[in-house]
DRENROGU-512664 format. One record per residue (C-alpha): residue number from 1; residue in one letter; y, z, x. Coordinates in nm, 4 decimals. Layout:
BEGIN
{rec NUM a {Y Z X}},
...
This chain:
BEGIN
{rec 1 x {-1.3200 1.2712 -5.2693}},
{rec 2 x {-1.4188 0.9134 -5.4338}},
{rec 3 x {-1.7760 0.7280 -5.4498}},
{rec 4 x {-1.7981 0.5470 -5.0984}},
{rec 5 x {-1.7427 0.2007 -5.2230}},
{rec 6 x {-1.9003 -0.0898 -5.0647}},
{rec 7 x {-1.6303 -0.3281 -4.9657}},
{rec 8 x {-1.4264 -0.4031 -4.6391}},
{rec 9 x {-1.0889 -0.2455 -4.6840}},
{rec 10 x {-0.7836 -0.4427 -4.5759}},
{rec 11 x {-0.6526 -0.0985 -4.4117}},
{rec 12 x {-0.9855 -0.0805 -4.1929}},
{rec 13 x {-0.9503 -0.4843 -4.1217}},
{rec 14 x {-0.6019 -0.4377 -3.9676}},
{rec 15 x {-0.7363 -0.1555 -3.7245}},
{rec 16 x {-1.0712 -0.2946 -3.6485}},
{rec 17 x {-0.9829 -0.6022 -3.3693}},
{rec 18 x {-1.1205 -0.9461 -3.4634}},
{rec 19 x {-1.3877 -0.9215 -3.2315}},
{rec 20 x {-1.5635 -0.6341 -3.3919}},
{rec 21 x {-1.5356 -0.7364 -3.7751}},
{rec 22 x {-1.6657 -1.1095 -3.6358}},
{rec 23 x {-1.9390 -0.9514 -3.3926}},
{rec 24 x {-2.3149 -0.9773 -3.4567}},
{rec 25 x {-2.5772 -0.7046 -3.4747}},
{rec 26 x {-2.7110 -0.6348 -3.1630}},
{rec 27 x {-3.0545 -0.7849 -3.0909}},
{rec 28 x {-3.2734 -0.4252 -3.2541}},
{rec 29 x {-3.0773 -0.4733 -3.5511}},
{rec 30 x {-3.3132 -0.6089 -3.8421}},
{rec 31 x {-3.0394 -0.7159 -4.0897}},
{rec 32 x {-2.7186 -0.6688 -4.3395}},
{rec 33 x {-2.7249 -0.4727 -4.6141}},
{rec 34 x {-2.8889 -0.2304 -4.4018}},
{rec 35 x {-3.2687 -0.2994 -4.3178}},
{rec 36 x {-3.2847 -0.6599 -4.4129}},
{rec 37 x {-3.3146 -0.9892 -4.3004}},
{rec 38 x {-3.1553 -1.2820 -4.2452}},
{rec 39 x {-3.1960 -1.5603 -4.5108}},
{rec 40 x {-3.0494 -1.9351 -4.5335}},
{rec 41 x {-2.7848 -1.9800 -4.7823}},
{rec 42 x {-3.0115 -2.2546 -4.9437}},
{rec 43 x {-3.2333 -1.9645 -5.0393}},
{rec 44 x {-2.9387 -1.8056 -5.2307}},
{rec 45 x {-2.6953 -2.1037 -5.2870}},
{rec 46 x {-2.5246 -1.8561 -5.5899}},
{rec 47 x {-2.4568 -1.5996 -5.3124}},
{rec 48 x {-2.0282 -1.6428 -5.2205}},
{rec 49 x {-1.8171 -1.5021 -5.0269}},
{rec 50 x {-1.5185 -1.3414 -5.1119}},
{rec 51 x {-1.1874 -1.4223 -4.8609}},
{rec 52 x {-0.8480 -1.3643 -4.7591}},
{rec 53 x {-0.7876 -1.4511 -4.3841}},
{rec 54 x {-0.4553 -1.3027 -4.3867}},
{rec 55 x {-0.5806 -0.9800 -4.5001}},
{rec 56 x {-0.9134 -1.0062 -4.2571}},
{rec 57 x {-0.8757 -1.2760 -4.0086}},
{rec 58 x {-1.0417 -1.5490 -3.9304}},
{rec 59 x {-1.3310 -1.4214 -3.7152}},
{rec 60 x {-1.5633 -1.4215 -4.0514}},
{rec 61 x {-1.3991 -1.7085 -4.2857}},
{rec 62 x {-1.1715 -1.3897 -4.3869}},
{rec 63 x {-1.4744 -1.2404 -4.5848}},
{rec 64 x {-1.4718 -0.8854 -4.7520}},
{rec 65 x {-1.6768 -0.8906 -5.0229}},
{rec 66 x {-1.9496 -1.1479 -5.1854}},
{rec 67 x {-1.9790 -1.2481 -5.5216}},
{rec 68 x {-2.1934 -1.4817 -5.7056}},
{rec 69 x {-2.1705 -1.7896 -5.9164}},
{rec 70 x {-2.2970 -1.7720 -6.2630}},
{rec 71 x {-2.1836 -2.1092 -6.4173}},
{rec 72 x {-1.9660 -2.3436 -6.2212}},
{rec 73 x {-1.6519 -2.2233 -6.2411}},
{rec 74 x {-1.7108 -1.8555 -6.3225}},
{rec 75 x {-1.7937 -1.5587 -6.0328}},
{rec 76 x {-1.9183 -1.2353 -6.0671}},
{rec 77 x {-1.8135 -0.9470 -5.8751}},
{rec 78 x {-1.6825 -0.6031 -5.8260}},
{rec 79 x {-1.3991 -0.4463 -5.9580}},
{rec 80 x {-1.3267 -0.2671 -5.6501}},
{rec 81 x {-1.2941 -0.5301 -5.4556}},
{rec 82 x {-0.9815 -0.6470 -5.6259}},
{rec 83 x {-0.8080 -0.3034 -5.6054}},
{rec 84 x {-0.5412 -0.2157 -5.3967}},
{rec 85 x {-0.7198 0.0083 -5.2300}},
{rec 86 x {-0.9635 -0.2370 -5.0641}},
{rec 87 x {-0.6576 -0.5517 -5.0253}},
{rec 88 x {-0.3853 -0.3060 -4.9749}},
{rec 89 x {-0.1788 -0.5270 -5.2137}},
{rec 90 x {-0.2339 -0.6235 -5.5644}},
{rec 91 x {-0.4613 -0.9087 -5.5742}},
{rec 92 x {-0.2045 -1.1217 -5.7046}},
{rec 93 x {0.0431 -1.1441 -5.4151}},
{rec 94 x {-0.2836 -1.2111 -5.1742}},
{rec 95 x {-0.1816 -1.6385 -5.2080}},
{rec 96 x {-0.4666 -1.6995 -5.0118}},
{rec 97 x {-0.7551 -1.5093 -5.1986}},
{rec 98 x {-1.0591 -1.7524 -5.2383}},
{rec 99 x {-1.4039 -1.7878 -5.2809}},
{rec 100 x {-1.6598 -1.9859 -5.0304}},
{rec 101 x {-1.9537 -2.1143 -5.1766}},
{rec 102 x {-2.2333 -2.2832 -4.9248}},
{rec 103 x {-2.1543 -2.1337 -4.6373}},
{rec 104 x {-2.4489 -1.8771 -4.4831}},
{rec 105 x {-2.2807 -1.8399 -4.1624}},
{rec 106 x {-1.9184 -1.7345 -4.2118}},
{rec 107 x {-1.8151 -1.8547 -3.8281}},
{rec 108 x {-1.8934 -2.1891 -3.9169}},
{rec 109 x {-1.7300 -2.4535 -4.1460}},
{rec 110 x {-2.0330 -2.5402 -4.3953}},
{rec 111 x {-1.9743 -2.5202 -4.7816}},
{rec 112 x {-1.6806 -2.5605 -4.9995}},
{rec 113 x {-1.3800 -2.3153 -5.0308}},
{rec 114 x {-1.2501 -2.2377 -5.3707}},
{rec 115 x {-0.9100 -2.1438 -5.5244}},
{rec 116 x {-0.8792 -1.9452 -5.8002}},
{rec 117 x {-0.7704 -2.0380 -6.1657}},
{rec 118 x {-0.8083 -1.6593 -6.3128}},
{rec 119 x {-0.9134 -1.3332 -6.2039}},
{rec 120 x {-0.9815 -1.0759 -6.4469}},
{rec 121 x {-1.0559 -0.6855 -6.3651}},
{rec 122 x {-1.2187 -0.4703 -6.6019}},
{rec 123 x {-0.9196 -0.2619 -6.7391}},
{rec 124 x {-1.1681 -0.0086 -6.8195}},
{rec 125 x {-1.3154 0.0281 -6.4693}},
{rec 126 x {-1.2956 0.3962 -6.3863}},
{rec 127 x {-1.2276 0.4151 -6.0302}},
{rec 128 x {-1.3840 0.7762 -6.0179}},
{rec 129 x {-1.7318 0.6828 -6.1418}},
{rec 130 x {-1.7234 0.3802 -6.0483}},
{rec 131 x {-1.8093 0.2724 -6.3751}},
{rec 132 x {-1.7710 -0.0779 -6.5263}},
{rec 133 x {-1.6992 -0.2151 -6.1750}},
{rec 134 x {-1.6669 -0.5711 -6.2580}},
{rec 135 x {-1.4483 -0.8395 -6.1903}},
{rec 136 x {-1.4940 -1.2103 -6.2960}},
{rec 137 x {-1.3183 -1.4852 -6.0798}},
{rec 138 x {-1.2281 -1.8596 -6.2518}},
{rec 139 x {-1.2466 -2.1047 -6.0055}},
{rec 140 x {-0.9918 -2.3878 -6.0162}},
{rec 141 x {-1.2338 -2.6464 -5.9865}},
{rec 142 x {-1.6436 -2.6092 -6.0665}},
{rec 143 x {-1.8635 -2.5811 -5.7971}},
{rec 144 x {-2.0714 -2.8701 -5.9274}},
{rec 145 x {-2.3163 -2.8982 -5.5980}},
{rec 146 x {-2.4095 -2.5378 -5.6145}},
{rec 147 x {-2.6834 -2.3889 -5.8204}},
{rec 148 x {-2.6143 -2.0660 -6.0508}},
{rec 149 x {-2.7936 -1.7483 -6.0806}},
{rec 150 x {-2.9513 -1.6648 -6.4571}},
{rec 151 x {-2.8675 -1.3413 -6.6248}},
{rec 152 x {-3.0960 -1.0522 -6.7149}},
{rec 153 x {-2.8943 -1.0348 -7.0305}},
{rec 154 x {-3.1178 -0.8306 -7.2488}},
{rec 155 x {-3.1467 -0.4067 -7.2070}},
{rec 156 x {-3.5016 -0.4488 -7.2183}},
{rec 157 x {-3.5731 -0.7444 -7.0125}},
{rec 158 x {-3.8778 -0.6420 -6.8025}},
{rec 159 x {-3.6376 -0.7162 -6.4657}},
{rec 160 x {-3.4674 -0.3917 -6.5232}},
{rec 161 x {-3.8184 -0.2117 -6.5409}},
{rec 162 x {-3.8622 0.0667 -6.2457}},
{rec 163 x {-4.1120 -0.0521 -5.9776}},
{rec 164 x {-3.9425 -0.4326 -6.0097}},
{rec 165 x {-3.9328 -0.5684 -5.6987}},
{rec 166 x {-3.5671 -0.6813 -5.5880}},
{rec 167 x {-3.3596 -0.8358 -5.3114}},
{rec 168 x {-3.0059 -0.7826 -5.2624}},
{rec 169 x {-2.7530 -1.0158 -5.0463}},
{rec 170 x {-2.4610 -0.9849 -4.8680}},
{rec 171 x {-2.2814 -1.0290 -4.5239}},
{rec 172 x {-2.2006 -0.6284 -4.4829}},
{rec 173 x {-2.2479 -0.3351 -4.2376}},
{rec 174 x {-2.5841 -0.3441 -4.0930}},
{rec 175 x {-2.6056 -0.0072 -3.9116}},
{rec 176 x {-2.3611 0.1593 -4.1097}},
{rec 177 x {-2.1210 0.1641 -3.8478}},
{rec 178 x {-1.8742 -0.1531 -3.9000}},
{rec 179 x {-2.1390 -0.3910 -3.7516}},
{rec 180 x {-2.0644 -0.7208 -3.9372}},
{rec 181 x {-2.2944 -1.0384 -3.9363}},
{rec 182 x {-2.1619 -1.3473 -3.9594}},
{rec 183 x {-2.4716 -1.4877 -4.1294}},
{rec 184 x {-2.5993 -1.3995 -4.4869}},
{rec 185 x {-2.8625 -1.1101 -4.5017}},
{rec 186 x {-3.0843 -0.9965 -4.7438}},
{rec 187 x {-3.2731 -0.6571 -4.8095}},
{rec 188 x {-3.5977 -0.6404 -5.0318}},
{rec 189 x {-3.5641 -0.2958 -5.2338}},
{rec 190 x {-3.6843 -0.2150 -5.5999}},
{rec 191 x {-3.5480 -0.1351 -5.9300}},
{rec 192 x {-3.5864 0.2883 -5.9427}},
{rec 193 x {-3.5609 0.5141 -6.2636}},
{rec 194 x {-3.2362 0.6052 -6.3930}},
{rec 195 x {-3.3155 0.9680 -6.3280}},
{rec 196 x {-3.3437 0.9216 -5.9369}},
{rec 197 x {-2.9762 0.8323 -5.9287}},
{rec 198 x {-2.8933 1.0945 -6.1897}},
{rec 199 x {-3.0496 1.3535 -5.9795}},
{rec 200 x {-2.8463 1.2029 -5.6753}},
{rec 201 x {-2.5391 1.1515 -5.8171}},
{rec 202 x {-2.4926 1.4143 -6.1095}},
{rec 203 x {-2.1141 1.4213 -6.0844}},
{rec 204 x {-2.0471 1.5688 -5.7793}},
{rec 205 x {-1.8188 1.4388 -5.4910}},
{rec 206 x {-2.0262 1.1877 -5.4076}},
{rec 207 x {-1.9724 0.9790 -5.7559}},
{rec 208 x {-2.1558 1.0216 -6.1016}},
{rec 209 x {-2.4340 0.7638 -6.1823}},
{rec 210 x {-2.3731 0.6424 -6.5502}},
{rec 211 x {-2.6911 0.4851 -6.6305}},
{rec 212 x {-2.5332 0.2586 -6.9248}},
{rec 213 x {-2.3424 0.0781 -6.6958}},
{rec 214 x {-2.5503 0.0860 -6.3551}},
{rec 215 x {-2.8540 0.0352 -6.2476}},
{rec 216 x {-3.0507 0.2324 -5.9392}},
{rec 217 x {-3.2102 0.0403 -5.6499}},
{rec 218 x {-3.3604 0.1244 -5.3185}},
{rec 219 x {-3.6468 0.3035 -5.1959}},
{rec 220 x {-3.7300 0.6120 -5.2560}},
{rec 221 x {-3.7860 0.6706 -4.8404}},
{rec 222 x {-3.4541 0.5259 -4.7856}},
{rec 223 x {-3.4225 0.2461 -4.5708}},
{rec 224 x {-3.3334 -0.0837 -4.6943}},
{rec 225 x {-2.9647 -0.0943 -4.8782}},
{rec 226 x {-2.6480 -0.2228 -4.9855}},
{rec 227 x {-2.3636 -0.1219 -4.7454}},
{rec 228 x {-1.9925 -0.2012 -4.6758}},
{rec 229 x {-1.9018 -0.5456 -4.6985}},
{rec 230 x {-2.1879 -0.6238 -4.9467}},
{rec 231 x {-1.9978 -0.5041 -5.2578}},
{rec 232 x {-2.0217 -0.7697 -5.5099}},
{rec 233 x {-2.3187 -0.9462 -5.4140}},
{rec 234 x {-2.6079 -0.9815 -5.6257}},
{rec 235 x {-2.9168 -0.8067 -5.7159}},
{rec 236 x {-3.1755 -1.0190 -5.8214}},
{rec 237 x {-3.5156 -0.9344 -5.9993}},
{rec 238 x {-3.7481 -1.2523 -6.0908}},
{rec 239 x {-3.4782 -1.5229 -6.0247}},
{rec 240 x {-3.2276 -1.3589 -6.2672}},
{rec 241 x {-2.9224 -1.1287 -6.1594}},
{rec 242 x {-2.9629 -0.7739 -6.3000}},
{rec 243 x {-2.6548 -0.5561 -6.1017}},
{rec 244 x {-2.3553 -0.6613 -5.8519}},
{rec 245 x {-2.2799 -0.4264 -5.5399}},
{rec 246 x {-2.0906 -0.1345 -5.6375}},
{rec 247 x {-2.1239 0.1815 -5.4577}},
{rec 248 x {-2.3735 0.4769 -5.2766}},
{rec 249 x {-2.3450 0.7707 -5.0133}},
{rec 250 x {-2.4003 0.6317 -4.6782}},
{rec 251 x {-2.6434 0.3623 -4.6459}},
{rec 252 x {-3.0068 0.3833 -4.6830}},
{rec 253 x {-3.0211 0.7018 -4.6649}},
{rec 254 x {-3.2972 0.8920 -4.8262}},
{rec 255 x {-3.2473 1.0395 -5.1734}},
{rec 256 x {-2.9261 0.8143 -5.1918}},
{rec 257 x {-3.0106 0.5182 -5.3516}},
{rec 258 x {-2.7776 0.2199 -5.3918}},
{rec 259 x {-2.5577 0.2092 -5.7173}},
{rec 260 x {-2.5249 -0.1490 -5.8943}},
{rec 261 x {-2.3349 -0.2552 -6.1602}},
{rec 262 x {-2.5616 -0.3451 -6.4540}},
{rec 263 x {-2.5124 -0.6831 -6.5699}},
{rec 264 x {-2.6986 -0.6294 -6.9446}},
{rec 265 x {-2.3904 -0.4129 -7.0201}},
{rec 266 x {-2.1493 -0.6888 -6.9055}},
{rec 267 x {-2.3121 -0.9785 -7.0752}},
{rec 268 x {-2.0012 -1.0297 -7.3686}},
{rec 269 x {-1.7384 -0.9873 -7.0636}},
{rec 270 x {-1.9147 -1.3046 -6.9017}},
{rec 271 x {-2.0005 -1.5151 -7.1990}},
{rec 272 x {-1.6047 -1.4683 -7.3025}},
{rec 273 x {-1.4666 -1.5542 -6.9560}},
{rec 274 x {-1.7219 -1.8701 -6.9417}},
{rec 275 x {-1.4914 -2.2096 -6.9896}},
{rec 276 x {-1.5911 -2.3385 -7.3664}},
{rec 277 x {-1.7420 -2.6990 -7.3313}},
{rec 278 x {-1.5816 -2.9978 -7.5258}},
{rec 279 x {-1.7505 -3.0989 -7.8757}},
């Protein structure tokens, strides 16, 4: 059994009617990223959607994962978002694979869509533990009008300290039952000690937590959390990127925190893929 990844698989998108993929949550729902709340794209302009209308339909701009702009041409996301298990085919065969920036409501037309110049998927990504869950996307043209999120680069950055208030963004499942909204949501969580996720995911069929490349976040009582469709989205502490939505068991369950790709472990890779300015 694989750990529960947080992308929308193409196979599921094909089986569900377009109306279900694009439906808003019921009035009683409090948001995406389970237990969250709606936010304006202007509050997190660096949050972007990964899209393919060919695979996921038009209802939500073809969104299946999220990502984060860290420079005018570079987007970070989760490696499993580009896996065949998610797309149903190799990412290079998805001709309309794109990034949408500046579109808070996926049913609308605001913002811009960007074709991809280059895709790098971490060759060391372990699909069984989900360690190294990172991909870097290079846009064909720069997203010059968008804002970019700074990285929490150092392992000892205070942003990684347990108890730090954090916020996770995405367009994923609001209920844990395939209720996908069109509007961007956020959930307030906190960075948890590595020991919490090590106890929750010790190497059982649920997956294994690897502290060197992962961040543990959520609330001890359960509740607010990322969910399917949020993969690759940003986990933000004090205005800096500390993690990318990766995996977990269930959504918002007590004793089952969310697991995120640790940004401090990926800084060298990110820097290597940033375009070099001419002298």
